[in-house]
C-alpha positions as CSV (number, residue, x, y, z in Angstrom):
1,M,113.5,71.1,-43.2
2,E,116.9,70.7,-41.8
3,P,120.3,72.5,-43.4
4,D,122.2,70.3,-45.6
5,A,125.5,69.7,-43.4
6,P,128.4,70.3,-45.2
7,V,129.9,68.7,-47.8
8,E,133.5,68.0,-49.5
9,P,134.2,68.7,-53.0
10,D,133.7,64.3,-53.1
11,G,130.6,64.5,-51.3
12,R,131.8,63.3,-48.2
13,P,130.8,65.0,-45.0
14,V,132.9,68.4,-43.7
15,E,134.2,67.3,-40.3
16,Q,133.8,69.4,-37.5
17,H,135.4,70.4,-34.0
18,D,133.8,70.6,-31.2
19,N,133.8,74.2,-31.3
20,Q,132.2,74.6,-34.6
21,R,129.7,72.0,-33.1
22,E,129.4,74.0,-29.7
23,L,128.9,77.6,-32.7
24,Q,126.1,75.9,-34.3
25,D,124.4,75.0,-31.6
26,A,124.6,77.9,-29.9
27,Q,123.2,79.5,-32.9
28,E,120.8,77.1,-33.2
29,R,119.0,77.6,-29.5
30,S,119.7,81.7,-30.3
31,L,117.2,81.2,-33.1
32,Q,114.1,79.2,-31.2
33,L,111.6,81.5,-29.4
34,D,110.8,80.2,-25.8
35,A,107.4,78.6,-24.4
36,G,106.5,81.9,-23.2
37,W,105.4,82.5,-27.7
38,T,101.9,81.0,-28.4
39,V,100.4,81.1,-31.3
40,G,97.7,84.5,-31.3
41,P,94.4,85.2,-33.1
42,T,95.7,86.7,-35.4
43,G,98.4,83.8,-36.3
44,L,101.4,85.3,-34.9
45,R,103.2,84.1,-32.3
46,T,102.3,86.3,-28.9
47,R,103.5,87.0,-25.6
48,S,102.8,89.4,-23.4
49,A,105.7,91.8,-21.9
50,A,107.2,94.4,-19.2
51,R,109.5,96.7,-19.8
52,V,111.7,99.5,-17.6
53,I,112.5,103.0,-18.7
54,L,115.3,102.9,-15.9
55,V,116.9,105.7,-14.9
56,D,119.6,106.5,-13.4
57,E,121.1,109.6,-11.2
58,Q,122.6,111.4,-14.2
59,D,120.0,111.3,-16.3
60,R,120.8,108.1,-18.5
61,V,118.4,105.8,-19.3
62,L,119.7,101.7,-20.0
63,L,119.3,100.7,-23.3
64,V,119.9,97.1,-25.4
65,R,121.4,97.3,-28.6
66,G,120.4,94.3,-30.0
67,H,120.6,93.5,-33.8
68,D,118.9,91.2,-36.6
69,A,121.3,87.7,-37.4
70,D,119.1,88.1,-40.8
71,E,120.0,91.3,-41.3
72,P,123.6,91.6,-39.7
73,T,123.9,95.2,-40.6
74,R,120.8,96.6,-38.9
75,H,121.2,97.4,-35.0
76,W,118.4,98.9,-32.6
77,W,118.4,100.2,-29.3
78,F,115.4,99.3,-27.2
79,T,114.8,99.4,-23.0
80,V,115.3,96.5,-20.7
81,G,112.6,93.8,-20.4
82,G,111.3,91.0,-21.7
83,G,108.2,88.2,-21.1
84,I,105.5,88.1,-18.6
85,D,105.6,84.7,-17.3
86,P,102.5,82.7,-15.9
87,G,101.8,83.5,-12.4
88,E,103.7,86.4,-12.6
89,T,102.5,90.3,-12.7
90,S,103.6,93.2,-15.1
91,R,105.4,94.4,-12.2
92,E,106.8,91.5,-11.1
93,A,108.1,89.7,-14.3
94,A,109.8,93.6,-15.1
95,V,112.2,93.8,-11.7
96,R,112.5,90.0,-12.4
97,E,113.9,91.2,-15.7
98,V,115.5,94.3,-15.2
99,F,118.0,91.7,-12.6
100,E,118.5,89.2,-14.9
101,E,119.5,91.3,-17.7
102,S,121.4,94.2,-16.1
103,G,121.9,92.5,-12.6
104,L,120.4,95.3,-10.9
105,R,117.7,94.9,-8.3
106,L,114.5,97.0,-7.9
107,S,111.2,95.9,-5.6
108,V,108.0,96.3,-7.4
109,E,107.4,99.5,-4.9
110,E,109.6,101.4,-7.1
111,L,108.2,100.8,-10.2
112,V,105.9,104.1,-11.8
113,G,103.2,103.2,-13.9
114,P,103.0,101.5,-16.1
115,V,103.7,105.1,-17.8
116,V,103.2,104.1,-21.7
117,T,101.9,100.6,-23.2
118,R,102.1,99.6,-27.0
119,S,101.5,96.7,-29.4
120,A,104.7,95.6,-31.6
121,I,105.0,93.6,-34.5
122,F,108.2,92.8,-35.4
123,D,110.3,89.7,-37.3
124,F,112.2,88.1,-34.7
125,A,113.4,84.0,-34.8
126,R,112.8,84.2,-38.8
127,E,109.0,84.6,-37.3
128,S,106.6,87.5,-37.3
129,C,106.1,88.5,-33.6
130,L,103.1,90.3,-31.7
131,Q,104.5,91.7,-28.4
132,H,101.7,93.7,-26.3
133,E,104.2,95.6,-24.1
134,E,103.9,97.6,-20.7
135,F,106.6,100.2,-19.7
136,F,107.2,101.4,-16.1
137,F,110.0,104.1,-14.8
138,A,112.5,103.8,-12.3
139,R,115.0,105.7,-10.8
140,V,118.2,103.8,-10.1
141,T,121.8,104.5,-8.6
142,H,124.3,102.4,-9.7
143,D,128.1,101.9,-9.8
144,G,128.7,101.1,-13.0
145,T,128.2,97.5,-13.0
146,L,126.1,95.5,-15.6
147,V,126.1,91.3,-15.1
148,R,125.2,89.2,-18.1
149,D,125.1,86.4,-16.2
150,G,120.7,86.0,-16.7
151,W,121.0,86.2,-20.7
152,T,119.0,83.6,-22.5
153,D,120.6,81.6,-25.2
154,I,118.3,84.3,-27.4
155,E,119.6,87.5,-26.0
156,V,123.2,85.9,-25.8
157,G,122.3,85.5,-29.7
158,F,121.3,89.3,-30.8
159,I,122.2,91.6,-27.7
160,D,125.3,93.4,-28.8
161,E,125.8,95.7,-25.5
162,M,123.9,97.3,-22.8
163,A,124.9,100.8,-22.5
164,W,123.5,103.9,-20.1
165,T,122.4,107.0,-22.6
166,T,121.4,110.1,-23.2
167,T,118.5,111.2,-24.9
168,A,120.6,113.5,-26.9
169,D,122.3,110.5,-28.0
170,L,119.4,108.7,-28.1
171,R,118.5,111.2,-30.7
172,S,122.0,111.8,-32.6
173,T,121.8,107.3,-33.1
174,V,122.4,106.1,-36.7
175,D,120.4,103.0,-35.4
176,E,116.9,101.8,-35.4
177,V,115.3,102.9,-31.5
178,F,111.8,101.5,-30.4
179,P,110.2,103.1,-29.3
180,R,110.3,105.6,-31.8
181,E,109.5,108.0,-29.8
182,L,111.3,106.8,-26.7
183,A,113.6,109.9,-26.4
184,D,110.7,112.0,-26.1
185,I,109.1,109.7,-23.4
186,V,112.4,109.7,-21.4
187,D,112.9,113.5,-21.0
188,G,108.6,114.2,-20.4
189,L,109.4,111.6,-17.4
190,L,112.5,112.9,-15.5
191,G,110.7,115.5,-13.9
192,G,108.1,112.9,-12.6
193,W,105.1,111.3,-14.7
194,D,101.9,113.1,-14.8
195,G,99.8,110.0,-13.9
196,V,98.6,109.7,-17.9
197,V,99.1,106.2,-19.3
198,R,100.3,107.3,-22.9
199,A,99.1,104.9,-25.3
200,I,101.3,104.8,-28.8
201,G,98.9,101.9,-30.4
202,L,100.5,99.0,-32.5
203,E,103.3,99.6,-34.3
204,R,105.6,98.0,-36.9
205,D,109.0,97.3,-35.8
C-alpha cells in the first residue's frame, strides 16, 4: 500500500519542493532490493554473494559501516562485497564489488580462498533476507583514496562510511560486526592462509 501523501490541516496536499521530492525518491529507491534477490525455497529473498577481507600494508582491514533505516541507532561493520551477477563467478564478483565500492583494483589471481563461508539471515529493505556468502582474502597497497562513484542507490541509502580498521579497534567498537568473529578471522589470516575453509554456518545478523 502506498503511504498517504502529507496534507495540510484543511485537507489540501502539502506542496513539496523539488529537493524534497528528490530526497523522497532517493529514500524510496534505497528501500528497493535489486533483481539479484529472488524468493528461495524458504520463502525469503535469497541471493549468493562474494565478500573480500581486504588488508593493507599496515594490517588494517577495509570495512564498511552501515545503519538500519528503521532503527537509526543501530550500526554495524562488515566487509566489502555484494551479490554475484548472472554469469559471474564468485571471484569475478568479488573484484568487481571491491572496485565499485572503493575504487581499488584487484585481479582474480590476487584473491586467496574462499577462506570463509557462511549464510546470514537479516532484515533489510523491510524484508527478511537470506544471503549465502563466500569470503576471499587479499592484500593491497593504496594511497588512502577511497572512491564511492560505484555505489548503488541502496548503498547510498544505508552506508555511513568506509574505513581501514585494525582488529583491536574492531574488538573495541560498540557497533555490531559481521561476521561476529571477524577480528579473529583477520588475525588468523595475517600470517597467511592455512588452506582450510572456515565454515561458519547460518547466522542471524
